[in-house]
C-alpha positions as CSV (number, residue, x, y, z in Angstrom):
1,M,16.6,-56.0,26.8
2,I,18.6,-55.9,23.4
3,E,17.5,-58.8,21.2
4,L,19.7,-59.3,18.2
5,G,17.7,-61.7,16.4
6,C,20.1,-64.1,15.4
7,T,21.9,-66.9,17.2
8,Q,25.0,-66.7,16.1
9,I,27.4,-63.2,16.0
10,L,30.9,-62.8,14.2
11,I,33.7,-60.5,15.0
12,T,36.7,-59.4,13.2
13,G,39.3,-58.4,14.9
14,A,38.1,-60.4,18.3
15,N,41.7,-60.2,19.9
16,G,42.3,-56.5,19.7
17,W,41.6,-54.0,22.1
18,L,37.9,-53.2,21.2
19,G,37.4,-56.6,20.1
20,K,37.8,-58.3,23.5
21,N,35.6,-55.5,25.1
22,L,32.6,-56.6,22.8
23,V,33.2,-60.1,23.7
24,E,33.0,-59.3,27.5
25,Y,29.7,-57.2,26.3
26,L,28.1,-59.4,24.7
27,M,28.5,-62.2,27.4
28,Q,27.8,-59.8,30.4
29,G,25.9,-57.2,29.5
30,D,26.1,-53.7,30.3
31,S,26.6,-53.2,33.9
32,D,26.6,-49.7,33.6
33,N,23.4,-49.0,32.1
34,K,20.3,-51.7,33.3
35,D,18.5,-50.6,30.4
36,I,20.7,-52.6,28.3
37,Q,20.8,-56.3,28.5
38,I,21.9,-58.9,25.8
39,S,19.2,-61.3,25.3
40,N,20.6,-65.2,25.7
41,N,19.6,-66.2,22.4
42,I,23.1,-66.0,21.0
43,R,24.2,-69.3,20.9
44,K,27.7,-69.3,19.0
45,I,30.6,-66.2,18.8
46,R,32.9,-66.8,15.7
47,C,36.3,-64.6,16.4
48,F,38.5,-64.1,13.6
49,V,41.8,-63.6,14.5
50,L,45.6,-63.2,12.8
51,P,47.7,-66.4,13.0
52,N,49.9,-67.3,15.9
53,E,47.7,-64.7,18.4
54,D,47.7,-65.7,21.5
55,I,43.8,-66.6,21.7
56,S,43.8,-67.9,25.8
57,F,41.2,-64.5,26.3
58,L,38.5,-65.9,24.2
59,R,38.9,-69.5,25.4
60,N,38.2,-68.1,28.5
61,F,34.7,-67.5,27.5
62,S,34.3,-71.0,25.7
63,E,32.4,-72.5,29.0
64,R,29.5,-70.1,28.9
65,I,28.8,-70.3,25.2
66,E,30.6,-71.5,21.8
67,I,33.6,-69.5,21.0
68,E,34.9,-70.4,17.4
69,I,38.1,-69.5,16.4
70,I,39.0,-68.9,12.7
71,T,42.6,-67.6,12.1
72,G,43.3,-65.9,8.9
73,D,44.0,-62.5,7.2
74,L,41.4,-59.8,5.9
75,R,44.0,-59.4,2.7
76,N,43.1,-63.1,1.8
77,P,39.5,-63.5,-0.1
78,D,39.6,-67.1,1.2
79,D,40.2,-66.5,4.7
80,C,37.2,-64.5,4.8
81,L,34.9,-66.7,3.1
82,T,36.0,-69.4,5.7
83,F,35.3,-66.8,8.4
84,T,31.5,-66.3,7.1
85,S,30.7,-69.7,6.0
86,N,27.8,-71.2,7.3
87,A,26.9,-67.7,8.9
88,K,23.4,-66.9,6.8
89,G,21.3,-64.6,8.9
90,A,24.2,-63.6,11.3
91,I,25.2,-60.4,12.4
92,L,29.2,-59.3,11.8
93,F,31.1,-56.9,13.7
94,H,33.9,-55.7,12.0
95,T,36.7,-54.0,14.8
96,A,39.7,-55.2,12.7
97,G,42.0,-52.6,11.1
98,V,44.9,-51.2,11.3
99,I,45.7,-47.6,13.0
100,H,49.5,-47.2,13.0
101,P,51.6,-49.5,10.7
102,N,55.0,-49.4,9.3
103,R,54.1,-48.7,5.7
104,V,51.6,-46.5,4.4
105,K,50.1,-49.2,2.0
106,D,49.0,-51.2,4.9
107,F,46.3,-48.9,5.7
108,Y,45.0,-49.5,2.1
109,E,45.5,-53.2,2.0
110,I,43.6,-53.8,5.3
111,N,41.2,-51.3,5.9
112,V,40.1,-50.9,2.3
113,T,41.0,-54.2,0.4
114,G,40.0,-55.8,3.8
115,I,36.5,-54.6,4.1
116,S,36.0,-55.3,0.3
117,N,37.2,-58.8,0.8
118,L,34.9,-59.5,3.8
119,L,31.7,-57.9,2.4
120,D,32.1,-60.2,-0.8
121,A,32.4,-63.3,1.4
122,A,29.6,-61.6,3.6
123,V,27.1,-61.4,0.7
124,I,27.8,-64.5,-0.7
125,N,27.2,-66.4,2.9
126,K,24.1,-64.5,3.5
127,V,25.3,-62.5,6.6
128,R,22.4,-60.5,7.7
129,R,23.8,-57.3,8.9
130,I,27.6,-55.9,9.2
131,V,28.3,-53.1,12.0
132,V,31.4,-51.4,10.7
133,V,33.4,-49.7,13.2
134,S,35.3,-46.6,11.3
135,S,36.9,-43.5,13.1
136,N,36.7,-39.7,12.8
137,S,40.0,-39.5,10.6
138,P,37.6,-39.5,7.2
139,C,36.1,-36.2,8.8
140,G,39.8,-34.9,9.8
141,T,40.0,-32.7,12.2
142,N,37.4,-29.5,12.9
143,P,38.0,-26.3,10.7
144,H,37.5,-24.3,13.7
145,P,37.6,-24.5,17.6
146,D,33.6,-24.1,17.8
147,H,33.0,-26.6,15.3
148,I,31.1,-29.8,15.9
149,F,31.2,-32.8,13.3
150,D,27.6,-34.4,12.7
151,E,26.9,-37.3,10.3
152,D,26.2,-34.5,7.7
153,S,29.9,-33.2,8.0
154,P,31.8,-33.8,4.5
155,Y,34.9,-35.9,4.3
156,R,38.2,-34.1,4.7
157,P,40.1,-37.3,5.2
158,Y,43.4,-36.7,7.8
159,L,46.4,-38.1,6.1
160,N,46.3,-41.5,4.7
161,Y,44.9,-43.8,7.7
162,G,41.5,-41.0,7.0
163,C,41.6,-41.5,3.6
164,S,41.7,-45.3,4.0
165,K,39.0,-45.1,6.2
166,M,37.2,-42.9,4.0
167,K,37.3,-45.3,1.2
168,M,36.4,-48.1,3.8
169,E,33.4,-46.1,4.2
170,L,32.6,-45.8,0.7
171,V,32.7,-49.6,-0.2
172,V,30.4,-50.0,2.7
173,K,27.6,-47.7,1.6
174,D,28.0,-49.1,-1.9
175,R,27.1,-52.5,-0.7
176,Y,24.5,-51.0,0.9
177,N,23.2,-48.9,-2.1
178,H,23.0,-52.2,-4.1
179,G,21.2,-53.9,-1.6
180,D,23.4,-56.7,-1.1
181,I,23.6,-56.4,2.9
182,E,22.5,-54.6,5.8
183,T,25.0,-52.2,6.6
184,V,25.8,-49.6,9.4
185,I,29.0,-47.4,10.5
186,I,29.8,-46.2,13.6
187,R,32.5,-43.2,13.9
188,P,34.3,-43.5,17.4
189,P,37.5,-41.1,18.0
190,W,39.8,-41.7,20.3
191,F,39.7,-44.8,22.6
192,Y,40.0,-45.5,26.1
193,G,39.7,-48.8,28.5
194,P,40.7,-52.1,29.4
195,Y,43.0,-54.3,27.1
196,Q,44.9,-51.3,25.5
197,P,47.5,-51.5,23.7
198,A,51.3,-50.1,24.5
199,R,50.6,-46.9,23.0
200,Q,48.1,-46.6,25.3
201,T,50.3,-47.3,28.4
202,L,52.8,-45.6,27.3
203,F,50.5,-42.4,27.4
204,F,50.2,-43.2,31.1
205,K,53.8,-43.1,32.0
206,M,54.4,-40.0,30.2
207,I,51.9,-38.6,32.4
208,R,53.4,-39.8,35.4
209,D,56.7,-39.1,35.0
210,G,55.9,-35.4,33.5
211,K,56.6,-35.9,29.8
212,A,53.1,-35.6,28.4
213,P,53.0,-33.2,25.7
214,I,50.6,-30.0,26.2
215,V,51.0,-28.5,22.7
216,G,49.5,-24.9,22.7
217,G,47.3,-24.0,26.1
218,G,45.8,-27.7,26.1
219,E,42.4,-26.1,25.9
220,N,41.5,-27.7,22.6
221,L,38.9,-30.3,22.9
222,R,38.7,-33.9,21.9
223,S,35.8,-36.2,21.8
224,M,37.0,-39.6,23.3
225,A,35.0,-43.0,23.4
226,Y,35.1,-45.3,26.7
227,V,35.3,-48.8,24.7
228,L,32.0,-50.0,26.4
229,N,30.3,-47.1,25.5
230,I,31.4,-48.0,21.8
231,C,30.3,-51.3,22.8
232,Q,26.7,-50.2,23.3
233,G,26.7,-48.0,20.6
234,A,27.8,-51.2,18.1
235,I,25.3,-53.5,19.6
236,L,22.5,-50.6,19.1
237,A,23.6,-50.4,15.8
238,A,23.1,-54.2,15.2
239,M,19.5,-54.2,16.6
240,H,17.6,-51.1,15.3
241,E,16.0,-52.3,12.2
242,N,16.0,-48.7,10.7
243,A,19.8,-48.5,11.6
244,N,20.5,-50.1,8.3
245,G,22.3,-48.0,6.0
246,E,23.2,-45.4,8.2
247,T,26.3,-43.8,10.3
248,Y,26.7,-42.7,13.5
249,W,29.1,-40.8,15.9
250,I,29.6,-42.6,18.8
251,A,31.5,-40.9,21.8
252,D,31.2,-40.0,25.4
253,E,28.5,-37.4,26.3
254,R,30.8,-34.6,26.2
255,P,34.3,-34.0,25.6
256,Y,37.4,-32.8,27.2
257,T,40.4,-30.6,26.8
258,M,43.9,-32.2,26.7
259,N,44.2,-30.6,30.1
260,E,41.3,-32.4,31.6
261,I,42.4,-35.6,30.2
262,I,45.9,-35.4,31.7
263,N,45.0,-34.0,35.0
264,T,42.2,-36.4,35.4
265,V,45.1,-39.3,34.8
266,E,47.0,-37.7,37.0
267,K,45.0,-37.7,39.8
268,L,43.8,-41.0,39.4
269,L,47.4,-42.2,39.3
270,E,48.1,-40.7,42.6
271,E,45.0,-40.9,44.5
272,E,43.9,-44.6,43.4
273,F,47.3,-46.4,42.8
274,G,49.6,-44.5,44.8
275,Q,51.9,-43.6,41.9
276,E,54.2,-40.6,42.5
277,C,53.6,-38.3,39.6
278,A,56.2,-35.5,38.2
279,H,53.3,-32.9,38.0
280,K,55.0,-31.5,34.8
281,R,54.1,-31.1,31.3
282,L,56.2,-31.0,28.2
283,K,54.6,-27.5,27.2
284,L,55.4,-27.2,23.5
285,P,54.3,-24.2,21.1
286,G,51.2,-24.7,18.5
287,F,53.4,-24.5,15.5
288,V,55.5,-27.7,16.7
289,S,52.1,-29.9,15.8
290,D,51.9,-28.0,12.4
291,A,55.8,-28.9,12.0
292,A,55.0,-32.3,12.6
293,F,52.3,-32.5,10.4
294,L,54.4,-31.5,7.6
295,M,57.0,-34.2,8.5
296,D,54.3,-36.4,8.8
297,T,53.0,-35.7,5.3
298,V,56.2,-36.0,3.5
299,L,57.4,-39.4,5.5
300,Q,53.7,-40.6,4.1
301,G,54.3,-39.3,0.7
302,M,57.5,-41.5,0.6
303,G,55.3,-44.6,1.6
304,L,56.4,-44.4,5.4
305,Y,54.5,-43.8,8.8
306,H,55.8,-43.1,11.9
307,Q,53.2,-42.9,15.0
308,K,54.9,-40.5,17.4
309,I,55.3,-38.2,14.7
310,H,51.6,-38.4,13.5
311,V,50.4,-38.2,16.9
312,L,51.9,-34.9,17.6
313,S,50.6,-33.4,14.8
314,E,47.1,-34.4,16.1
315,M,48.3,-33.0,19.8
316,N,47.1,-29.4,19.1
317,K,44.1,-30.1,17.1
318,T,40.1,-29.8,18.0
319,I,38.3,-33.0,17.2
320,V,34.5,-33.3,18.3
321,C,31.6,-34.8,17.4
322,S,27.8,-35.0,18.4
323,I,26.0,-38.0,19.2
324,K,22.7,-36.6,19.1
325,K,21.7,-39.0,15.9
326,A,22.5,-41.9,18.0
327,N,20.9,-41.1,21.2
328,K,17.5,-40.0,19.2
329,E,17.9,-43.1,16.8
330,L,19.7,-45.4,18.7
331,G,18.7,-44.9,22.6
332,Y,22.4,-44.5,22.5
333,N,23.1,-43.5,26.5
334,P,26.9,-43.5,27.3
335,T,26.8,-43.8,31.0
336,V,30.7,-44.2,31.5
337,S,32.8,-40.5,31.4
338,L,36.1,-39.8,31.6
339,E,37.4,-40.5,35.3
340,E,35.5,-43.5,35.8
341,G,36.5,-44.8,32.3
342,M,40.5,-43.9,33.2
343,L,39.9,-45.3,36.6
344,R,39.1,-48.8,35.1
345,S,41.6,-48.3,32.3
346,L,44.3,-47.7,35.0
347,K,43.2,-50.6,37.4
348,W,43.5,-52.8,34.0
349,W,47.2,-51.7,33.5
350,F,48.0,-52.2,37.2
351,E,46.0,-55.2,38.5
352,D,44.9,-57.3,35.6
353,N,47.8,-56.9,33.4
354,R,50.1,-57.7,36.3
355,E,52.6,-54.4,35.6
356,R,53.7,-53.1,38.9
357,E,56.5,-50.8,39.3
């Protein structure tokens, strides 16, 4: 039984991909790992969402626990103060951020200025601990195929997203060093799982239609993180006293090759959902990703950002991390692996999301 030691939970980005899964996790516990059950001492979850968002998902839980919705923007200090008001002793999960904006400056305004505003407000209102969701991107890509990131790996940020997340981490560490608030940073790599955004759904469609890109031989490894594995890591980071001030990589138990990822999705589409797949790949030489990286660098230097070019630039890269520290210090045990996690992702797409073709 996990005892969070507080009655109030705060979640930024509660209406986003990870945020929705985290709310469900807090409500339902971990059905995949019976050793991890959330105690019932939580009385309120306060959710920070952008104005004009559809919050019906969050309202669905209001009969079981008090769900308080605060609308606002991390870039506005007053909104952050409102969100953290009367939250003495609470635990704050910071899942909000921007990954694929239209403008480069949004990375810094949201990921860096946003965390500064949020921490200022959390300190003023005496929030006990903040668990901050970062990324693999502050460390960039592995320098060679046999390399594995761990918590001692140096910062080598991948373009402006990575730089903004690095600066975010440095802000968090500075607050910890000053003793202002308890902090834990978790670094999940590529997400997958229910409540996915449109870009992940597009990836599934490309696999089905034979348009999924394989750059190089497709044997480059990628660590991935099923969303409920991330939720487990976040909750453990909030609960363990000795996690204060630490950083943890949070991912699935092992990495996967790009070929394995695409083959797994294709197999599930056919065998579990009756989809007719083209059984083709858009095979591209490795230099295509290198060229995309150069284009991405030039565009971002002009203050612009193009999602597809950026994603293509990473397709031939190795991005692998070790979860040994989280396993040893937190008891982190990612029980959901690629096939089961992708099955649930596809089920959400076809059934729960009511998208049938």
